[in-house]
N, C-alpha and C positions, 0 to 999 in steps of 0.2 A: 503096817495096814495094807491089806490087799487092794487091788484096783476096784473089785466089786464093792468092798467096804467103803472105799473112798467115794465111789459114785453113789452108794447108798446113803451116806451121811446127809447130804443136802436134801435128798428126797425124803428121808425120815424127818429131818428138821421141818421141811415145808409141810409134811403131813401132820406133824405134831402141832404146828401153828394153826393149820386149818381145823384140827380137832378142837384145839383150845377155843378158837373163835366160835366154833359151832356149839360148844357146850357152855359158853358164857355170853348170853345174849346182851348183857349189860356192857361188856367190852365192845361188842359189835356196834351197839347203839352210840356209845360215847366216842368211839374211834381212838381210844387211848392205848391200844395194845401195841405190840412190837412192830406190827405191820403198818403203823400210822405213817402216812405220807407227810413230808415236810413241805409240800407245795403250799404256798399261801392261799391258793384258791380252793384247797381241800380242807378247810377248817372243819374240825369235828363238831357235830351237832350237840348242843347241850340237852340235858335230860329235861323232862316235862316241868319239873319244879323250877329249874333254872329259868326256862323260857317264860314261865308265868311271872316269876319275880322280875325279870328284865322288862317284860311287857307292862307290868304294873308301874314301873318307874318311867318308862319311855312314852307310853301311849298318852298320858296326860300332857307331857311336854310337847308332843307332836300336835295334839289338839289345840294347846294353848298357842303354839306358833301359828297354826292356821287361822285361829281367831284373831290373833294380833295382826296378821297380814291383811285380813279383811277390814278390821277396825281402823288401822293406821294407813291403809292404802290411799294415796292422794288421787282420788278420782278427778278432782279439779286441780290442774297444775298451776303453780305460782307463776305469775306474770311480772316481768320487770317493770319498773315505773318508767314514765315517759323520759326519754333521753338516755335511759340505761341499757336499752336493747342493743345487742351487738350489731355493728355495721356489717353489711354484706361483704363477703370475701370473694375475690377472683384470683386466678392464677396467671402467671406471666413468666417471661424469661428475659434476663438482662442481656442485651446485645451490644451495649457500649457504655463506657464510663468516662467521665471527665471531671477535673477539678472545677469547683464553682464557689462563688460567694454565697453565703447563707441568705443575705439580703442584697438586692441589686445595688451595685456600686459600693458595697461595704468594704471590699478589699481584704476580707479576712481569710478567704480561701478555706473556710472551715467546713465546707460541705462537698459532696460529690454529686454531680448530675448524672443520673442513670437513665439510659434509654431502655425502656421495657416494652417488649412486644407482648401484648395481652393474648393469652391462650384460652381464657375463659371469660364468662360474664357477657353482658349485652354488647360490648364492643370488641369481641374477640377478633384478633387479626390486626388491630390497630396498635401502633406504637406511640407511646407517650413518654415524656421526660418528667422525672420526679426527683426531688432532692433528698439526700439522707446526710445526717451528721457523720463526720469522720472522727475516729477516736485515735489520738496521737498520730494524726496524719494518715491513718489507714482506714479505708472504707470497709464496713462490715460486709458489703456485697460487691461482687466483681463480675466481669463478663462471663457468661455461661451459666450463672446461677439461676436455678428455677426458684421463683419466689412467690410469696402470697401477699396480695395487696388488699387494703380495705377500700370500699367505695362509699363515699359519704355524700355524694351529690349527683350532678348531671354526668351520665356515663361518657358523654362526648367531651367533657372538660377535664384536661390532664390534671388540674389542681384538685380534683375530687379523689384522686388515687394517692395512696401512701403505702410504701412497702412496710410490712410488719414482721415478716418471718420467712424462713425458707420452706420449700416443699419437702416433706419427709416421708410421704406416703409409700413410695416405692421401696426405699431401703428398709423401712419398718416392716412392710409386708414380707420382704425377703427374710428378715430376721425371724419373724413369726413362723414362716414355713420351715426354716432351719430348726427352730425350737420344736415345732410339732414333729418333724422328722426324727429328731434325736430322742424325743420321749417315746414315740411309737417304736423306733428301732430297738430301744432298750426294754421297754415295757410290753410291746406287742399289744394284745387286746386290753391288757390292764392299762397300758399307755393311752389307748384310745379313750378308755373310761376316764382316765385322769384329765384328758383334754376336755371331755364332756363336762366334768365337774368344774373345770376352769371357766368354761362358757357359762355354766349355771351361776357361778359366783359373780361374773360380770353382769349377768342379767339382773340378779338380785340387787347388786350395788346401783347400777344405773337405772333400773326400772322401779325400784322400791325405796332403797335407803336414801339416795340423794333427792329424789322428788318429794319424799315424805318430809324430810327435814326442811327443804325449801318451802313446803306448803304450811309450815308452822307446827308440825307434830313434835312431840317431845323427843329430842335427839337421843337420849339415853334409851327410851322405850323402843324407838325405831331400831337402834343398834342392837338391842337384845333380841328383837324379833328377827332382824335381818341376819345376825350371826347364827341364831338357831336354825333358820332356814338353810343358810349355807352349810352349816355343820351337818345336818341331817342329809341333805341332798348330796353333798360332796363326798362324805364318808361312805354312804351306802352305795352311791353310784360307782365309786372307785373300787371299793373293797368287797362289795356284795352284802346281801342281808344274811347275817350270821350272828352267833353269840360273840365271836371275836370282835366284829365290828361294833356291835352294841355296847360291848365293854368300853371300847375306845370312845364311843359317843357319850357314854355316862361319865367317863373321866374328863372329857372335854367340857361337858355341860357343868359339872361340879366346879371345875377350875375357872370357868367363865363367871359363875356366880360369885366366887371368891374375888376375882379381879374386879367385877363390878362394885362390890361392897367396898373393897379397899380403895378403888379409885374414887368413888363418891366421897369417902371419908377423908382422904388426903387432899382431894381437890378443894374440899371445904376448909380444912385446917390450914392449908397453905395459901388460901385466898386466891386460887386460880379462877379468875373470872372469864378467861377466854376473850376478853375484850381487846383483841389486837387489831392491827390495821386491816388484815384480810377480812376479819369478821365485820368490822365497821363498814368496809367497802361493800360487802355482800348485803348488809342491812340496808344501806343507802340505796343499792340497786333494787332491792325488793320493796322498799318503802315501809318496812315493818321491823320490829325488834326481834332479835334472835337470842336464843339461850346459848351464850358463848361457853359457859361451863359444861352444858350438856353436849355441845359439839366436841369439846375436849375429851369427855368420857366416851363418847361414841367412837372417836378415833382411837382411843386406848383399847377398847374391846375389839374393834375390827383389826387393829394391828397385831394384837396378841393371838387372835384366832388361828392364824396360819402356823405360827410356831407351836401352838397347843396341839393342833392336828398332827403334826409331825411327831411330837413327843408321845402322845397317847397311842397312836397307831403302832409306833415302833416298840413301845413298852408292852403293849398287848401281844404283839407278834413274838416278842422275846419270851414271854411266859409260855405261849403255846409251843414254841419250838423247844424250849428247855424241857417242858413236860413230855414232848414226843421223844426227845433224845434220851431222857432218863425218867421213864414212867413211874419208878418206885420212889422218887423223891417225896419227902414229906412236905406238906404245905409251907411250913416255916422255912425249911431249907430252900424250897422253890422261890419263896418270896425274897429271901436274902440273896440268892443268886441273881434274880432278875433286878433287884435294886442296885447291884454292882454295875450292871449295864446302864441302868437309868442314871446313876451318878455321873458316869462318863458322858452320857448324852446331854444331860442338863448342863454340865460345865461348858460344853461347846455351845449349846443353844443359847445360854445366857450371854456369852461373849458375842455371839452372832447378833442377838437382839440389841446389845449395847452399840455395836459397830453400825447396825442399820440405822438406828436413831441418830448416831453421831454423824453419819454420812448425810442424812437428810438435813441436818442442822449446820453442815460444814460452813456455808457462806456466813451464817451468823457468828459462828465461832471465830472465823477469820476476822470478821468486823470487830468483834470484842477484843481480839488479840492486838489488832492495829491500834485500838483505843487505849491499850495497856490497862485494861481493867483487871483487878485481882480475881483469882479463881473463885473465891467465895461471892464476890459481887456478881461475877458472870453467872454462876450457877443459880443464884436467887433471882435473877431477872426473869420476868414472867415467861417470855418465849423459850428460854432455856429450862426454867423450872418445870414447864409443861412436859418437855422431853424427859427430864429427870424422873418425874412422877410416872410417866408412861413406861420408861425403862425399868424402874424398880418395882412397880406394881406388876407389870407383865412378867418380870422375872420371878417374883414371889409366886405368881400363878403357875408358871412353869415348874418351879420346884415342888409345889404342892401337888401338881398333877401326877408326878412320878409315883409316890407312895399310894395316892388314891387309886390310880389306874392299875398299879401292880396288885394291890390288895383285891380289887374287884376281879381282875383276871385270874388270880389264884383261887379265889372263892368259886368262880365259875368253872374253871378247868379241872379242879379236883373233886367235883361232885360225883363223877362216875367211879365205880369200883374197878380197879386195875388188877389183872392177874399177875402176881409176882413170879418171877422166873424161879425155876427149880434147879 
């Protein structure tokens, strides 16, 4: 091959591609030709029929979510009963410690007398002495610790103060900054969008879901609406408004419906009432009855949503990238190839879900181990059975989301006509 032929080859190839694109407007519209970019932000637009079909499915869901937000929104927040309101908190720093009796003249030396300089509250700058119990001869607080105290009476009376916790604001803020920097460094503008979706999730949970449940709204209905709002906002904010994102939304929505139905069914058949100590304490504080089972189901759906988003977005992107890499793949072959990716992803995601719930229940598992209760007895105890149902129902939803999302993605991405190479 001569040098001119070698130089002419690429030019001829590029000219042929430009000619093919110019003579095939469908390929230009769908973006499924050989020149398709693999950039996640350059998702190919779907044709008009696909967009109409997607809108037909999603627009009613969006409208129903908006209506649900309005109908369930707690315009009047629940108030705790008399005596259940939290005591004011002030900050302080431990400047000295000494052994002490828990009762004057008791001689037990079972407490530590802490001298605390108050750094917040009405008596800031004043030093007070307060007692804390020691555990196996070791005080939980020592000199130099920044602590949080409750104030239950006269600010000038040292006996009105009690240490309840450490101050953790500064290290947690530093950790949050490191997390945000890592996300932005890797994802750049998409990382910024992901942080925005995280903020949106926090707003929905703290501004709608929690207050609505406390106000007496049906917990399952609140969870359905809240999860839908988080799903629409987070996915479209992070990944942009496109057919690819809409497919992930549809897959997530369908899987959430399945999880809700299975959760309600198995919560009833396993007699999960949700009447545990935490729920009883909350009901006493509010002075009203709470739907314990509904709270269990609400937690199940919220906990599964994060894993579902991960699986459906990844599966949709896999279909799009496989199609871009091999535009001539038949739909059945494309589905089979994407499912291989999905199987590996789900296998890891299910294990992650099990470990997450096991980690959250680790103190209870340790307690049951100390009591030497059998495995079957432990698993059927209500507090553990709740986590078992959450894990298994959530895992079924994850498994179902893979073929559902893959089938939707293949149906959307193969609507356009592709020019086969000659």
